[in-house]
Every structure is written in C-alpha cells, then in structure tokens.
Backbone as ProteinMPNN parsed JSONL, in Angstrom:
{"seq_chain_A": "MFPWIANWALTLANNIFNAAETSASKVGIDLLLSKGVYYNGLMHLGNGAPLSSLIWGSITIFSILNKPLRAAVFAVIASGLSLFGIIHAPTVGFAQASLMPFVYAYLMVAGLFVYKHFSDLRDPANKLQSE", "coords_chain_A": {"N_chain_A": [[18.747, -8.945, 50.591], [17.514, -7.887, 53.128], [17.19, -4.801, 52.641], [15.635, -4.755, 49.702], [13.149, -5.818, 51.063], [12.496, -4.334, 52.765], [12.116, -1.577, 50.949], [10.036, -2.843, 49.597], [7.842, -3.326, 51.093], [7.931, -0.448, 52.475], [7.06, 1.219, 49.586], [4.587, -0.396, 49.437], [3.332, 0.3, 52.012], [3.233, 3.316, 51.311], [1.675, 3.534, 48.762], [-0.95, 2.437, 50.057], [-1.368, 4.713, 51.599], [-1.521, 6.816, 49.617], [-4.24, 5.649, 48.176], [-5.559, 6.19, 50.552], [-6.061, 8.784, 50.236], [-3.772, 10.266, 52.044], [-1.126, 10.719, 54.002], [1.984, 9.238, 55.451], [3.177, 11.455, 56.92], [0.688, 13.128, 57.648], [-0.461, 11.382, 58.83], [0.765, 10.899, 60.865], [3.692, 9.932, 62.141], [4.225, 9.083, 65.034], [1.845, 7.93, 65.816], [1.648, 5.879, 64.158], [4.146, 4.245, 64.744], [3.04, 3.934, 67.342], [1.211, 1.931, 66.746], [2.528, -0.058, 65.671], [3.852, 0.046, 63.104], [6.62, 0.916, 61.625], [7.475, 3.12, 60.513], [9.561, 4.722, 59.922], [11.851, 3.489, 60.094], [11.635, 1.385, 57.448], [11.945, 3.356, 55.876], [14.283, 4.328, 55.823], [15.984, 2.101, 55.655], [14.615, 0.945, 53.07], [15.284, 3.209, 51.248], [17.463, 3.308, 48.921], [18.244, 0.849, 48.187], [18.92, -0.781, 45.832], [21.786, 0.026, 45.678], [22.511, -0.131, 48.771], [21.949, -2.986, 49.215], [23.687, -4.446, 47.562], [26.458, -3.681, 48.735], [25.982, -4.645, 51.104], [25.894, -7.43, 50.428], [28.334, -7.935, 49.5], [29.567, -7.447, 51.707], [29.079, -9.469, 53.409], [29.959, -11.67, 51.646], [32.821, -11.297, 51.581], [33.418, -11.556, 54.395], [32.343, -14.325, 54.621], [34.497, -15.572, 53.026], [36.82, -14.93, 54.319], [38.208, -12.758, 54.064], [38.918, -9.761, 55.316], [39.609, -7.011, 55.043], [38.766, -6.216, 52.847], [36.379, -6.267, 53.083], [35.971, -4.617, 54.934], [36.861, -2.257, 53.553], [34.401, -2.107, 51.906], [32.592, -1.425, 53.706], [33.678, 0.899, 54.808], [32.944, 2.293, 52.289], [30.156, 2.531, 52.226], [29.494, 3.612, 54.531], [30.44, 6.256, 53.511], [28.696, 6.683, 51.512], [26.268, 6.864, 52.706], [26.624, 9.024, 54.252], [26.597, 10.705, 52.2], [23.98, 10.79, 52.019], [23.219, 8.939, 49.795], [22.45, 6.635, 50.213], [20.092, 5.22, 52.33], [18.705, 7.265, 52.859], [15.626, 9.434, 52.023], [16.216, 11.827, 50.504], [18.919, 13.164, 48.736], [21.849, 15.03, 50.558], [24.221, 16.412, 52.392], [25.526, 14.731, 55.307], [23.198, 14.267, 57.05], [21.293, 14.385, 59.733], [19.396, 12.356, 60.3], [20.887, 10.425, 59.663], [23.559, 9.563, 60.737], [23.727, 7.962, 62.453], [23.847, 5.469, 60.91], [26.22, 5.865, 59.72], [27.947, 6.217, 61.187], [27.796, 3.422, 62.336], [28.543, 1.53, 60.028], [31.028, 2.585, 60.037], [31.676, 1.708, 62.225], [31.651, -1.17, 61.546], [33.649, -1.478, 59.723], [35.967, -1.315, 61.662], [35.657, -3.281, 62.82], [36.405, -5.183, 61.215], [39.004, -4.61, 60.354], [40.149, -4.51, 63.1], [39.834, -7.566, 63.259], [41.595, -8.433, 60.951], [43.805, -7.571, 61.708], [44.389, -9.33, 64.135], [44.119, -11.645, 63.0], [46.8, -11.92, 62.024], [48.361, -12.378, 64.025], [47.854, -14.811, 64.934], [49.215, -17.528, 65.501], [48.136, -20.181, 64.723], [46.598, -19.466, 62.254], [48.514, -19.037, 60.578], [50.066, -21.368, 60.276], [47.674, -22.627, 59.37], [47.218, -21.351, 56.684], [49.629, -22.342, 55.348]], "CA_chain_A": [[17.542, -9.033, 50.568], [16.529, -7.187, 53.884], [16.727, -3.213, 51.878], [14.731, -4.981, 49.15], [12.279, -6.407, 51.531], [11.926, -2.598, 52.959], [11.766, -1.138, 49.923], [8.693, -3.123, 49.104], [6.943, -2.533, 52.268], [7.903, 1.085, 52.074], [6.535, 1.332, 48.691], [3.26, -0.729, 49.698], [2.526, 1.455, 52.612], [3.077, 4.509, 50.253], [0.279, 3.372, 47.907], [-1.85, 2.611, 50.935], [-1.732, 5.753, 51.99], [-1.786, 7.26, 48.55], [-5.178, 5.191, 48.27], [-6.488, 6.847, 51.1], [-5.856, 10.229, 49.977], [-2.755, 10.753, 52.81], [0.236, 10.193, 53.951], [2.651, 9.118, 57.108], [3.254, 12.559, 57.631], [0.065, 13.666, 57.627], [-1.277, 10.743, 60.15], [2.04, 11.015, 62.447], [4.948, 8.665, 63.009], [4.215, 8.387, 66.152], [0.477, 7.295, 65.875], [2.157, 4.696, 63.321], [4.662, 3.67, 65.217], [2.342, 2.992, 68.342], [0.404, 0.786, 65.916], [3.629, -1.204, 65.505], [4.254, 0.111, 61.705], [8.123, 0.966, 61.702], [8.011, 3.679, 59.258], [10.967, 5.569, 59.812], [12.739, 2.316, 59.729], [11.375, 1.035, 56.538], [11.832, 4.656, 54.89], [15.876, 4.495, 55.599], [16.444, 0.72, 55.185], [14.494, 0.409, 52.174], [15.932, 3.95, 50.285], [18.868, 3.137, 48.159], [17.913, -0.619, 48.288], [19.79, -1.357, 44.948], [23.182, -0.265, 46.484], [22.892, -0.845, 49.776], [22.182, -4.845, 49.014], [25.256, -4.821, 46.732], [27.2, -3.752, 49.431], [25.747, -5.634, 52.23], [26.253, -8.274, 49.899], [29.855, -7.542, 49.19], [30.817, -7.383, 53.066], [29.051, -10.725, 53.75], [30.818, -12.581, 50.761], [34.382, -11.134, 51.719], [33.649, -12.297, 55.389], [32.35, -15.699, 54.446], [35.999, -15.54, 52.338], [38.041, -14.632, 55.04], [38.883, -11.42, 53.155], [38.668, -8.529, 56.318], [40.732, -5.978, 54.885], [38.2, -5.795, 51.256], [34.885, -6.051, 53.999], [36.128, -2.859, 55.899], [36.655, -1.445, 52.627], [33.017, -2.033, 51.459], [31.903, -0.566, 54.911], [33.5, 2.581, 54.654], [32.253, 3.139, 51.208], [28.738, 2.319, 52.561], [29.576, 4.711, 55.35], [30.776, 7.482, 52.767], [27.199, 6.942, 50.59], [25.268, 7.065, 53.946], [27.213, 10.002, 54.953], [26.242, 11.905, 51.398], [22.722, 10.673, 51.456], [22.844, 8.07, 48.441], [21.508, 5.232, 50.461], [19.326, 5.246, 53.513], [17.893, 8.53, 52.932], [15.238, 9.866, 50.928], [16.703, 13.045, 49.58], [20.457, 13.425, 48.957], [22.246, 15.502, 51.259], [25.315, 16.156, 53.146], [25.585, 14.66, 56.676], [22.046, 14.541, 57.889], [20.998, 13.93, 61.745], [19.072, 10.996, 60.73], [21.331, 9.587, 59.003], [24.555, 9.665, 60.972], [23.942, 6.563, 63.077], [24.405, 4.57, 59.998], [27.379, 6.487, 58.925], [28.767, 5.455, 62.415], [27.533, 1.844, 62.504], [29.559, 1.561, 59.18], [32.62, 2.73, 60.484], [32.27, 0.286, 63.345], [31.786, -2.568, 61.027], [34.846, -1.37, 59.137], [36.796, -1.293, 62.52], [35.821, -4.443, 63.9], [36.959, -6.003, 60.272], [40.346, -4.164, 60.453], [40.532, -5.555, 64.005], [39.913, -9.237, 62.864], [42.593, -8.716, 60.004], [45.336, -7.679, 62.495], [44.221, -10.306, 65.172], [44.548, -13.478, 62.313], [47.993, -12.041, 61.654], [49.305, -12.194, 65.128], [47.447, -15.882, 65.63], [49.939, -18.361, 65.015], [46.971, -21.003, 64.406], [45.999, -18.79, 60.978], [49.894, -19.181, 59.79], [49.698, -22.845, 60.056], [46.531, -23.391, 58.2], [47.437, -20.726, 55.217], [50.699, -22.731, 54.412]], "C_chain_A": [[17.088, -8.104, 51.682], [16.084, -5.714, 52.983], [16.073, -3.728, 50.843], [13.25, -5.373, 49.737], [11.367, -4.97, 52.365], [11.389, -1.919, 52.282], [10.325, -1.556, 49.349], [7.714, -2.93, 49.966], [7.151, -1.015, 52.602], [6.915, 1.516, 50.95], [4.68, 1.065, 48.906], [2.737, 0.108, 50.789], [2.091, 3.03, 52.089], [1.691, 4.523, 49.62], [-0.886, 3.23, 48.683], [-2.222, 3.9, 51.124], [-2.577, 7.103, 50.635], [-3.555, 7.102, 48.155], [-5.913, 5.986, 48.972], [-6.521, 8.162, 51.128], [-5.109, 10.745, 51.157], [-1.794, 10.404, 52.957], [0.951, 10.287, 55.366], [2.462, 10.699, 57.512], [2.01, 12.978, 58.404], [-0.815, 12.716, 59.259], [-0.665, 10.735, 60.897], [2.467, 9.622, 62.305], [4.751, 8.342, 64.114], [3.042, 7.641, 66.463], [0.967, 6.05, 64.903], [3.205, 3.843, 63.74], [3.737, 3.185, 66.717], [1.527, 1.711, 68.146], [1.048, -0.207, 65.524], [4.07, -1.244, 63.708], [5.65, 1.402, 62.081], [8.081, 1.91, 60.65], [9.301, 4.133, 58.672], [12.041, 4.23, 59.546], [12.628, 1.584, 58.337], [11.707, 2.151, 55.447], [13.587, 4.526, 55.008], [16.534, 3.383, 55.272], [15.946, 0.374, 53.59], [14.782, 1.804, 50.388], [17.203, 3.715, 49.668], [19.173, 1.761, 48.259], [18.895, -1.254, 47.05], [21.525, -1.575, 45.46], [23.714, -0.724, 47.612], [22.963, -2.85, 50.15], [23.132, -4.971, 48.128], [26.569, -5.199, 47.798], [27.061, -4.562, 50.658], [26.245, -7.174, 51.663], [27.857, -8.707, 49.956], [30.616, -7.824, 50.788], [30.397, -9.33, 53.363], [29.998, -11.987, 52.659], [32.094, -12.455, 51.502], [34.517, -11.797, 53.36], [33.714, -13.667, 55.681], [33.954, -16.357, 53.894], [37.178, -15.632, 53.209], [38.657, -13.173, 54.765], [38.146, -9.811, 54.472], [38.874, -7.522, 55.655], [39.499, -5.356, 53.601], [36.954, -5.593, 52.031], [34.988, -4.873, 54.659], [36.096, -1.972, 54.557], [35.152, -0.949, 52.059], [32.198, -1.326, 52.485], [32.23, 0.995, 55.014], [32.758, 3.037, 53.571], [30.547, 3.127, 51.399], [28.677, 3.566, 53.882], [29.67, 6.193, 54.422], [29.255, 7.695, 52.102], [26.243, 7.677, 51.572], [25.437, 8.574, 54.295], [26.684, 11.426, 53.774], [24.568, 11.764, 50.952], [22.356, 9.837, 50.088], [22.033, 6.559, 48.892], [21.134, 5.658, 52.041], [18.631, 6.363, 53.646], [17.012, 8.693, 51.972], [15.471, 11.088, 50.248], [18.213, 12.601, 49.751], [21.244, 14.928, 49.569], [23.227, 15.348, 52.282], [25.189, 15.81, 54.871], [24.392, 14.881, 57.888], [21.874, 13.589, 59.05], [20.597, 12.752, 61.316], [20.229, 9.986, 60.39], [22.979, 9.167, 59.408], [24.923, 8.532, 61.878], [24.204, 5.256, 62.031], [25.9, 4.849, 59.542], [28.538, 5.642, 60.269], [28.739, 4.194, 62.832], [28.588, 1.273, 61.074], [30.597, 1.56, 59.548], [33.05, 1.636, 61.744], [32.275, -0.968, 63.015], [33.271, -2.716, 60.765], [36.229, -1.7, 60.463], [37.077, -2.736, 63.263], [36.733, -5.448, 62.656], [38.726, -5.88, 60.118], [40.969, -4.88, 61.909], [40.745, -6.932, 63.678], [41.038, -9.234, 61.846], [43.922, -8.78, 60.732], [45.511, -8.679, 63.701], [44.45, -11.667, 64.359], [45.966, -13.162, 62.35], [48.661, -12.749, 62.63], [48.67, -13.936, 65.436], [48.548, -16.912, 64.693], [49.314, -19.742, 64.379], [46.564, -21.01, 62.817], [47.302, -18.91, 60.075], [49.83, -20.497, 59.642], [48.731, -23.538, 59.187], [46.722, -22.872, 56.641], [48.754, -21.644, 54.769], [50.321, -24.091, 53.923]], "O_chain_A": [[16.17, -7.375, 51.305], [14.913, -5.494, 52.676], [15.325, -2.764, 50.68], [12.263, -5.27, 49.009], [10.167, -4.721, 52.489], [10.283, -1.47, 52.583], [9.589, -0.769, 48.754], [6.693, -2.351, 49.596], [6.159, -0.484, 53.101], [5.936, 2.168, 51.313], [3.777, 1.869, 48.675], [1.67, 0.676, 50.56], [1.081, 3.691, 52.332], [0.785, 5.315, 49.879], [-1.906, 3.764, 48.247], [-3.365, 4.251, 50.833], [-3.562, 7.839, 50.679], [-4.199, 8.114, 47.879], [-6.856, 6.568, 48.436], [-7.037, 8.721, 52.096], [-5.625, 11.786, 51.563], [-1.304, 9.673, 52.096], [0.672, 11.113, 56.236], [1.643, 11.054, 58.359], [2.093, 13.186, 59.614], [-1.42, 13.157, 60.237], [-1.195, 10.563, 61.994], [1.852, 8.556, 62.337], [5.08, 7.191, 64.402], [3.114, 6.747, 67.306], [0.304, 5.05, 65.176], [3.289, 2.733, 63.213], [3.853, 2.017, 67.085], [1.244, 0.806, 68.932], [0.494, -1.205, 65.063], [4.49, -2.247, 63.131], [5.526, 2.478, 62.666], [8.732, 1.536, 59.675], [9.866, 4.03, 57.583], [12.951, 4.271, 58.718], [13.708, 1.09, 58.012], [11.731, 1.858, 54.252], [14.12, 4.701, 53.912], [17.594, 3.472, 54.652], [16.665, -0.33, 52.881], [14.621, 1.594, 49.185], [18.119, 4.189, 50.339], [20.351, 1.441, 48.417], [19.612, -2.211, 47.345], [22.229, -2.576, 45.588], [24.747, -1.372, 47.779], [23.621, -3.588, 50.884], [23.367, -6.173, 48.006], [27.31, -6.18, 47.867], [28.041, -5.109, 51.165], [26.878, -7.954, 52.375], [28.333, -9.733, 50.443], [31.752, -8.238, 51.02], [31.238, -10.222, 53.48], [30.555, -12.997, 53.089], [32.505, -13.466, 52.072], [35.518, -12.456, 53.643], [34.484, -14.254, 56.441], [34.435, -17.411, 54.308], [38.235, -16.215, 52.968], [39.593, -12.693, 55.406], [37.131, -9.133, 54.314], [37.84, -6.857, 55.725], [39.375, -4.14, 53.461], [36.322, -4.616, 51.63], [34.002, -4.179, 54.905], [35.324, -1.014, 54.509], [34.81, 0.211, 51.832], [31.2, -0.685, 52.155], [31.485, 1.956, 55.205], [31.999, 4.0, 53.687], [29.825, 3.765, 50.633], [27.704, 4.313, 53.985], [28.943, 7.139, 54.724], [28.702, 8.792, 52.184], [25.624, 8.723, 51.375], [24.463, 9.267, 54.593], [26.462, 12.594, 54.092], [24.001, 12.314, 50.009], [21.344, 10.07, 49.428], [21.356, 5.755, 48.252], [21.866, 6.332, 52.766], [17.888, 6.456, 54.623], [17.339, 8.189, 50.898], [14.742, 11.303, 49.28], [18.645, 11.877, 50.648], [21.115, 15.923, 48.856], [23.215, 14.363, 53.019], [24.753, 16.687, 55.616], [24.462, 15.359, 59.02], [22.216, 12.418, 59.215], [21.255, 11.818, 61.774], [20.342, 8.869, 60.893], [23.647, 8.544, 58.583], [26.078, 8.161, 62.087], [24.714, 4.201, 62.411], [26.605, 3.977, 59.036], [29.48, 4.852, 60.2], [29.57, 3.789, 63.645], [29.466, 0.477, 61.405], [31.278, 0.538, 59.457], [34.082, 1.054, 62.077], [32.702, -1.863, 63.744], [34.016, -3.576, 61.234], [37.286, -2.248, 60.148], [38.025, -3.191, 63.903], [37.562, -6.286, 63.012], [39.504, -6.795, 59.848], [41.967, -5.601, 61.93], [41.861, -7.426, 63.839], [41.589, -10.334, 61.886], [44.839, -9.585, 60.576], [46.618, -8.848, 64.212], [44.895, -12.666, 64.923], [46.622, -14.13, 62.734], [49.459, -13.636, 62.328], [49.224, -14.36, 66.451], [48.606, -16.973, 63.465], [49.996, -20.358, 63.56], [46.282, -22.02, 62.172], [47.146, -18.881, 58.854], [49.404, -20.788, 58.524], [48.835, -24.572, 58.527], [46.513, -23.555, 55.639], [48.882, -21.617, 53.545], [51.04, -24.679, 53.115]]}, "name": "protein", "num_of_chains": 1, "seq": "MFPWIANWALTLANNIFNAAETSASKVGIDLLLSKGVYYNGLMHLGNGAPLSSLIWGSITIFSILNKPLRAAVFAVIASGLSLFGIIHAPTVGFAQASLMPFVYAYLMVAGLFVYKHFSDLRDPANKLQSE"}
C-alpha cells in the first residue's frame, strides 16, 4: 500500500503545481522540505508503485510463511530493479546516485533473510517443529 499512497500523493502534489503553473523544481525542494513536504520521498517511493508493491507484498508473504530464501530472492530482484531505475526512479537509468541507497537496502534485507535461513537450519527447536 505504501508505494500506492506515495504515488497518489505525488500525483496530487504535481497536479497542484500544474494548477499553479509551476513545478517542484521551480518552488525548490529545500523550501518544500522546510514546510514538511517530502517531495523526494514521494517521488522515490511512488515511482514504480505497481512493481514495488508486488515485490514488497511477496517479501511480506514469504516472511509470514517462514520462507526466508524466497523472500531473499524477491529482495534481490527489487535491488536489481532499483539498480536499473525500474522502480523508485523518475527515469530509467543504470546506477543512478539517488537510487543506490535503495539498491543497498534491498541487498541488506536479502542478507538478513539468508542469515535467518541458515540460523533456522542450526536451531534444533525448528527441526522438532518441522517433524
């Protein structure tokens, strides 16, 4: 839901700017930020909402079902999509500086799920529950 809410808020903000015959860049991102409008956050979270919400939903479902390797795969997919600017970017492009925090964050999430997988394998309590 969060990517779609950000997409809606971004569309609303852009429509307001268009109605005032201006843009966020003309108003100034710093001025918007000082007034509590996190335009860059809306832009990064809202762009690519269909794909990112599907991926986030998949990661969530696999977390709930205790399938950490599957969740890790989807986190790596999200990292790759971010790397190429498919999600979280206003334009497609490889390794954009503003997207690299998303790439690293998704890789860290994948690493945590892989760690959980191997941690679960070593835990004798999990072996008893699975039998």
